[in-house]
N, CA, C and O atoms as a printed pandas DataFrame, in Angstrom:
     atom_number atom_name residue_name chain_id  residue_number  x_coord  y_coord  z_coord
0              1         N          MET        A               1    1.016   -1.085    0.259
1              2        CA          MET        A               1    0.150    0.263   -0.229
2              3         C          MET        A               1    1.022    1.232    0.382
3              4         O          MET        A               1    0.288    2.166    0.704
4              5         N          LYS        A               2    2.033    1.454    0.660
5              6        CA          LYS        A               2    2.831    2.280    0.635
6              7         C          LYS        A               2    3.344    2.659   -0.436
7              8         O          LYS        A               2    3.381    3.867   -0.672
8              9         N          LYS        A               3    3.900    1.669   -1.406
9             10        CA          LYS        A               3    4.650    1.719   -2.593
10            11         C          LYS        A               3    3.261    1.790   -3.596
11            12         O          LYS        A               3    3.659    1.407   -4.696
12            13         N          ARG        A               4    2.316    2.001   -3.655
13            14        CA          ARG        A               4    1.698    2.275   -4.452
14            15         C          ARG        A               4    1.055    4.142   -4.330
15            16         O          ARG        A               4    0.880    4.984   -5.212
16            17         N          ASN        A               5    0.827    4.195   -2.616
17            18        CA          ASN        A               5    0.681    5.645   -2.640
18            19         C          ASN        A               5    2.354    6.813   -2.476
19            20         O          ASN        A               5    2.405    7.948   -2.004
20            21         N          LEU        A               6    3.217    6.185   -2.913
21            22        CA          LEU        A               6    4.756    7.203   -3.216
22            23         C          LEU        A               6    4.236    6.996   -4.646
23            24         O          LEU        A               6    4.070    8.128   -5.101
24            25         N          GLN        A               7    3.986    6.309   -5.337
25            26        CA          GLN        A               7    4.216    6.253   -6.891
26            27         C          GLN        A               7    3.091    7.169   -7.093
27            28         O          GLN        A               7    3.560    8.141   -7.684
28            29         N          LEU        A               8    1.376    7.403   -6.821
29            30        CA          LEU        A               8    0.789    8.139   -6.693
30            31         C          LEU        A               8    1.542    9.900   -6.691
31            32         O          LEU        A               8    1.489   10.798   -7.531
32            33         N          SER        A               9    2.165    9.813   -5.418
33            34        CA          SER        A               9    2.824   10.702   -5.190
34            35         C          SER        A               9    4.268   11.119   -6.303
35            36         O          SER        A               9    4.337   12.233   -6.822
36            37         N          GLY        A              10    4.731   10.651   -6.404
37            38        CA          GLY        A              10    5.551   10.818   -7.708
38            39         C          GLY        A              10    4.790   11.361   -8.859
39            40         O          GLY        A              10    4.950   12.479   -9.348
40            41         N          SER        A              11    3.820   10.318   -9.297
41            42        CA          SER        A              11    2.747   10.661  -10.409
42            43         C          SER        A              11    2.758   12.070  -10.331
43            44         O          SER        A              11    3.447   12.673  -11.154
44            45         N          ILE        A              12    2.043   12.773   -9.390
45            46        CA          ILE        A              12    1.606   13.843   -9.308
46            47         C          ILE        A              12    2.752   14.778   -9.142
47            48         O          ILE        A              12    2.457   15.939   -9.424
48            49         N          VAL        A              13    3.732   14.624   -8.838
49            50        CA          VAL        A              13    4.834   15.742   -8.497
50            51         C          VAL        A              13    4.721   15.756  -10.347
51            52         O          VAL        A              13    4.287   16.686  -11.026
52            53         N          LEU        A              14    5.178   14.620  -10.771
53            54        CA          LEU        A              14    5.605   14.949  -12.584
54            55         C          LEU        A              14    4.563   15.402  -12.937
55            56         O          LEU        A              14    4.756   16.510  -13.438
56            57         N          LEU        A              15    3.075   14.993  -12.940
57            58        CA          LEU        A              15    2.402   15.869  -13.554
58            59         C          LEU        A              15    2.467   17.438  -13.074
59            60         O          LEU        A              15    2.007   18.074  -14.022
60            61         N          VAL        A              16    2.773   18.191  -12.201
61            62        CA          VAL        A              16    3.067   19.696  -11.731
62            63         C          VAL        A              16    3.920   19.799  -12.163
63            64         O          VAL        A              16    3.888   21.002  -12.422
64            65         N          ILE        A              17    4.974   19.395  -12.576
65            66        CA          ILE        A              17    6.126   19.705  -13.293
66            67         C          ILE        A              17    5.792   19.960  -15.086
67            68         O          ILE        A              17    6.224   21.011  -15.559
68            69         N          GLY        A              18    5.031   18.987  -16.027
69            70        CA          GLY        A              18    4.607   19.131  -16.199
70            71         C          GLY        A              18    3.787   19.874  -17.310
71            72         O          GLY        A              18    4.004   20.131  -18.494
72            73         N          VAL        A              19    2.695   20.126  -16.391
73            74        CA          VAL        A              19    1.512   21.325  -16.421
74            75         C          VAL        A              19    2.840   22.696  -16.133
75            76         O          VAL        A              19    2.853   23.439  -17.114
76            77         N          LEU        A              20    3.491   22.966  -15.451
77            78        CA          LEU        A              20    4.020   24.334  -15.214
78            79         C          LEU        A              20    5.240   24.303  -16.699
79            80         O          LEU        A              20    5.789   25.395  -16.845
80            81         N          GLY        A              21    5.606   23.381  -17.577
81            82        CA          GLY        A              21    6.417   23.669  -18.414
82            83         C          GLY        A              21    5.565   23.898  -19.316
83            84         O          GLY        A              21    6.099   24.527  -20.230
84            85         N          ILE        A              22    4.559   23.702  -19.489
85            86        CA          ILE        A              22    3.397   23.827  -20.689
86            87         C          ILE        A              22    3.367   25.449  -20.225
87            88         O          ILE        A              22    3.607   26.335  -21.045
88            89         N          LEU        A              23    3.050   25.729  -18.839
89            90        CA          LEU        A              23    2.498   27.255  -18.555
90            91         C          LEU        A              23    3.822   28.072  -19.187
91            92         O          LEU        A              23    3.727   29.148  -19.777
92            93         N          SER        A              24    4.857   27.475  -18.990
93            94        CA          SER        A              24    5.960   28.455  -18.829
94            95         C          SER        A              24    6.043   28.665  -20.465
95            96         O          SER        A              24    6.305   29.730  -21.025
96            97         N          PHE        A              25    5.788   27.536  -21.033
97            98        CA          PHE        A              25    6.160   27.848  -22.619
98            99         C          PHE        A              25    5.047   29.022  -23.288
99           100         O          PHE        A              25    5.210   29.824  -24.208
100          101         N          ILE        A              26    3.924   28.764  -22.454
101          102        CA          ILE        A              26    3.018   29.922  -22.827
102          103         C          ILE        A              26    3.315   30.964  -22.601
103          104         O          ILE        A              26    3.268   31.852  -23.452
104          105         N          GLY        A              27    3.826   31.202  -21.009
105          106        CA          GLY        A              27    4.148   32.431  -20.491
106          107         C          GLY        A              27    4.979   33.239  -21.375
107          108         O          GLY        A              27    4.711   34.417  -21.615
108          109         N          LEU        A              28    6.122   32.544  -21.931
109          110        CA          LEU        A              28    7.219   33.249  -22.659
110          111         C          LEU        A              28    6.507   33.405  -23.655
111          112         O          LEU        A              28    6.248   34.608  -23.687
112          113         N          LEU        A              29    5.800   32.652  -24.908
113          114        CA          LEU        A              29    5.495   32.627  -25.748
114          115         C          LEU        A              29    4.022   34.072  -25.998
115          116         O          LEU        A              29    3.560   34.417  -27.086
116          117         N          ILE        A              30    3.657   34.571  -24.740
117          118        CA          ILE        A              30    2.616   35.403  -24.962
118          119         C          ILE        A              30    3.960   36.774  -24.744
119          120         O          ILE        A              30    3.778   37.850  -25.312
120          121         N          LYS        A              31    4.873   36.611  -24.131
121          122        CA          LYS        A              31    5.720   38.639  -23.961
122          123         C          LYS        A              31    6.524   38.244  -25.081
123          124         O          LYS        A              31    7.568   38.894  -25.025
124          125         N          GLY        A              32    6.517   37.180  -26.456
125          126        CA          GLY        A              32    7.254   37.495  -27.638
126          127         C          GLY        A              32    8.289   37.136  -27.789
127          128         O          GLY        A              32    8.900   37.608  -28.748
128          129         N          GLU        A              33    9.021   36.054  -26.842
129          130        CA          GLU        A              33   10.151   35.061  -26.887
130          131         C          GLU        A              33    9.918   34.234  -28.201
131          132         O          GLU        A              33    8.914   33.735  -28.709
132          133         N          ASN        A              34   11.619   34.303  -28.649
133          134        CA          ASN        A              34   11.407   33.360  -29.916
134          135         C          ASN        A              34   11.513   31.981  -29.288
135          136         O          ASN        A              34   12.645   31.625  -28.959
136          137         N          MET        A              35   10.214   30.924  -29.018
137          138        CA          MET        A              35   10.116   29.853  -28.666
138          139         C          MET        A              35   10.203   28.684  -29.719
139          140         O          MET        A              35    9.924   27.529  -29.396
140          141         N          THR        A              36   10.666   29.083  -31.196
141          142        CA          THR        A              36   10.776   27.780  -31.870
142          143         C          THR        A              36   11.906   26.484  -31.480
143          144         O          THR        A              36   12.002   25.318  -31.862
144          145         N          ARG        A              37   12.830   27.497  -30.347
145          146        CA          ARG        A              37   13.768   26.256  -30.239
146          147         C          ARG        A              37   13.477   25.357  -29.077
147          148         O          ARG        A              37   14.120   24.327  -28.876
148          149         N          TRP        A              38   12.351   25.828  -28.206
149          150        CA          TRP        A              38   12.073   25.310  -27.107
150          151         C          TRP        A              38   10.617   24.370  -27.754
151          152         O          TRP        A              38    9.849   24.164  -26.815
152          153         N          ILE        A              39   10.207   23.917  -28.774
153          154        CA          ILE        A              39    9.015   23.586  -29.174
154          155         C          ILE        A              39    9.121   21.639  -28.569
155          156         O          ILE        A              39    8.098   21.007  -28.303
156          157         N          LEU        A              40   10.366   21.101  -28.481
157          158        CA          LEU        A              40   10.397   20.018  -28.071
158          159         C          LEU        A              40   10.446   19.867  -26.885
159          160         O          LEU        A              40   10.183   18.730  -26.492
160          161         N          THR        A              41   10.780   20.874  -25.886
161          162        CA          THR        A              41   10.413   20.844  -24.757
162          163         C          THR        A              41    8.898   21.043  -24.155
163          164         O          THR        A              41    8.608   20.955  -22.962
164          165         N          LEU        A              42    7.984   21.332  -25.240
165          166        CA          LEU        A              42    7.181   21.633  -24.778
166          167         C          LEU        A              42    6.303   20.529  -25.009
167          168         O          LEU        A              42    5.390   20.274  -24.223
168          169         N          LEU        A              43    6.591   19.657  -26.348
169          170        CA          LEU        A              43    5.971   18.234  -26.931
170          171         C          LEU        A              43    6.362   17.474  -25.183
171          172         O          LEU        A              43    5.520   17.138  -24.351
172          173         N          LEU        A              44    7.534   17.399  -25.080
173          174        CA          LEU        A              44    7.787   16.493  -23.645
174          175         C          LEU        A              44    7.087   16.976  -22.811
175          176         O          LEU        A              44    6.146   16.267  -22.454
176          177         N          SER        A              45    7.182   17.900  -22.369
177          178        CA          SER        A              45    5.959   18.727  -21.482
178          179         C          SER        A              45    4.901   17.931  -21.723
179          180         O          SER        A              45    4.623   17.125  -20.834
180          181         N          MET        A              46    4.286   17.947  -22.628
181          182        CA          MET        A              46    2.602   17.636  -23.014
182          183         C          MET        A              46    2.223   15.990  -22.859
183          184         O          MET        A              46    1.140   15.409  -22.782
184          185         N          ILE        A              47    3.723   15.482  -22.850
185          186        CA          ILE        A              47    3.643   13.427  -22.911
186          187         C          ILE        A              47    3.746   13.549  -21.856
187          188         O          ILE        A              47    2.767   13.064  -21.289
188          189         N          LEU        A              48    4.854   14.206  -20.805
189          190        CA          LEU        A              48    4.506   14.099  -19.539
190          191         C          LEU        A              48    3.137   13.938  -18.913
191          192         O          LEU        A              48    2.396   13.016  -18.572
192          193         N          VAL        A              49    3.141   14.844  -18.919
193          194        CA          VAL        A              49    1.305   15.492  -18.240
194          195         C          VAL        A              49    0.497   13.997  -18.250
195          196         O          VAL        A              49    0.197   13.274  -17.300
196          197         N          ILE        A              50    0.200   13.777  -20.115
197          198        CA          ILE        A              50   -0.884   12.329  -20.906
198          199         C          ILE        A              50   -0.108   11.417  -20.302
199          200         O          ILE        A              50   -0.673   10.328  -20.399
200          201         N          LYS        A              51    1.207   11.301  -19.559
201          202        CA          LYS        A              51    1.388    9.843  -19.707
202          203         C          LYS        A              51    1.138    9.541  -17.908
203          204         O          LYS        A              51    0.952    8.405  -17.471
204          205         N          GLU        A              52    1.170   10.543  -17.201
205          206        CA          GLU        A              52    1.028   10.907  -15.904
206          207         C          GLU        A              52   -0.464   10.926  -15.161
207          208         O          GLU        A              52   -0.867   10.428  -14.110
208          209         N          ILE        A              53   -1.163   11.817  -16.304
209          210        CA          ILE        A              53   -2.605   11.251  -15.824
210          211         C          ILE        A              53   -2.906    9.965  -16.244
211          212         O          ILE        A              53   -3.480    9.306  -15.377
212          213         N          MET        A              54   -2.606    9.116  -17.809
213          214        CA          MET        A              54   -2.774    7.809  -17.638
214          215         C          MET        A              54   -2.679    6.764  -16.786
215          216         O          MET        A              54   -3.393    5.765  -16.703
216          217         N          VAL        A              55   -1.318    7.229  -15.887
217          218        CA          VAL        A              55   -1.095    6.432  -14.521
218          219         C          VAL        A              55   -1.840    6.792  -13.016
219          220         O          VAL        A              55   -1.606    6.029  -12.079
220          221         N          ILE        A              56   -2.656    7.858  -12.828
221          222        CA          ILE        A              56   -3.330    8.288  -12.269
222          223         C          ILE        A              56   -4.806    7.677  -12.506
223          224         O          ILE        A              56   -5.510    7.191  -11.621
224          225         N          ILE        A              57   -5.088    7.779  -13.668
225          226        CA          ILE        A              57   -6.167    7.242  -13.596
226          227         C          ILE        A              57   -6.453    5.312  -13.560
227          228         O          ILE        A              57   -7.459    4.604  -13.508
228          229         N          ARG        A              58   -4.987    5.056  -13.620
229          230        CA          ARG        A              58   -5.244    3.597  -13.428
230          231         C          ARG        A              58   -4.714    3.330  -12.015
231          232         O          ARG        A              58   -4.858    2.177  -11.608
232          233         N          TYR        A              59   -4.229    4.058  -11.349
233          234        CA          TYR        A              59   -4.598    3.911  -10.065
234          235         C          TYR        A              59   -5.666    4.277   -9.495
235          236         O          TYR        A              59   -5.954    3.707   -8.443
236          237         N          ILE        A              60   -6.275    4.994   -9.853
237          238        CA          ILE        A              60   -7.901    5.347   -9.121
238          239         C          ILE        A              60   -8.541    4.058   -9.841
239          240         O          ILE        A              60   -9.151    3.295   -9.092
240          241         N          THR        A              61   -8.489    3.799  -10.905
241          242        CA          THR        A              61   -9.361    2.406  -11.085
242          243         C          THR        A              61   -9.288    0.857  -10.392
243          244         O          THR        A              61  -10.143    0.013  -10.125
244          245         N          ILE        A              62   -7.603    0.943  -10.222
245          246        CA          ILE        A              62   -7.290   -0.628   -9.599
246          247         C          ILE        A              62   -7.685   -0.361   -8.005
247          248         O          ILE        A              62   -8.109   -1.366   -7.432
248          249         N          GLU        A              63   -7.595    1.032   -7.092
249          250        CA          GLU        A              63   -8.235    1.066   -5.745
250          251         C          GLU        A              63   -9.275    0.998   -6.066
251          252         O          GLU        A              63   -9.621    0.416   -5.038
252          253         N          LYS        A              64  -10.356    1.088   -6.725
253          254        CA          LYS        A              64  -11.681    0.900   -6.405
254          255         C          LYS        A              64  -12.103   -0.715   -6.932
255          256         O          LYS        A              64  -13.219   -1.236   -6.925
256          257         N          GLN        A              65  -11.177   -1.121   -7.250
257          258        CA          GLN        A              65  -11.425   -2.247   -7.450
258          259         C          GLN        A              65  -11.297   -3.228   -6.705
259          260         O          GLN        A              65  -12.093   -4.121   -6.417
260          261         N          SER        A              66   -9.935   -2.979   -6.299
261          262        CA          SER        A              66   -9.520   -3.372   -4.412
262          263         C          SER        A              66  -10.401   -3.446   -3.398
263          264         O          SER        A              66  -10.982   -4.432   -2.945
264          265         N          ARG        A              67  -10.458   -2.094   -3.021
265          266        CA          ARG        A              67  -12.147   -1.547   -2.285
266          267         C          ARG        A              67  -13.596   -2.574   -2.946
267          268         O          ARG        A              67  -14.186   -3.129   -2.019
268          269         N          ASN        A              68  -13.963   -2.755   -3.798
269          270        CA          ASN        A              68  -15.318   -3.992   -4.410
270          271         C          ASN        A              68  -14.615   -4.690   -4.107
271          272         O          ASN        A              68  -15.347   -5.365   -3.383
272          273         N          ASN        A              69  -13.043   -5.464   -4.011
273          274        CA          ASN        A              69  -12.943   -7.059   -3.791
274          275         C          ASN        A              69  -12.871   -7.277   -2.225
275          276         O          ASN        A              69  -12.944   -8.422   -1.780
276          277         N          HIS        A              70  -12.732   -6.223   -1.417
277          278        CA          HIS        A              70  -12.599   -6.419   -0.207
278          279         C          HIS        A              70  -13.722   -6.247    0.491
279          280         O          HIS        A              70  -13.468   -6.248    1.695
280          281         N          GLU        A              71  -14.899   -6.095    0.246
281          282        CA          GLU        A              71  -16.436   -6.044    0.056
282          283         C          GLU        A              71  -17.308   -6.903    0.510
283          284         O          GLU        A              71  -18.508   -6.742    0.285
């Protein structure tokens, strides 16, 4: 159980890092910075966010299933 909670915490931290990366890109783009060389970083941040959302959803479904099995 503790390992799962640690994995969930790590996924949430990585999700926040990915979202902050996306927001930073957008903020600098709005300020007028040349962001062409940072497009790869934006894509990696988006992939990180999508991956971690999938991990969190999987965690929630597994927890619901384990609760239903114990009842």
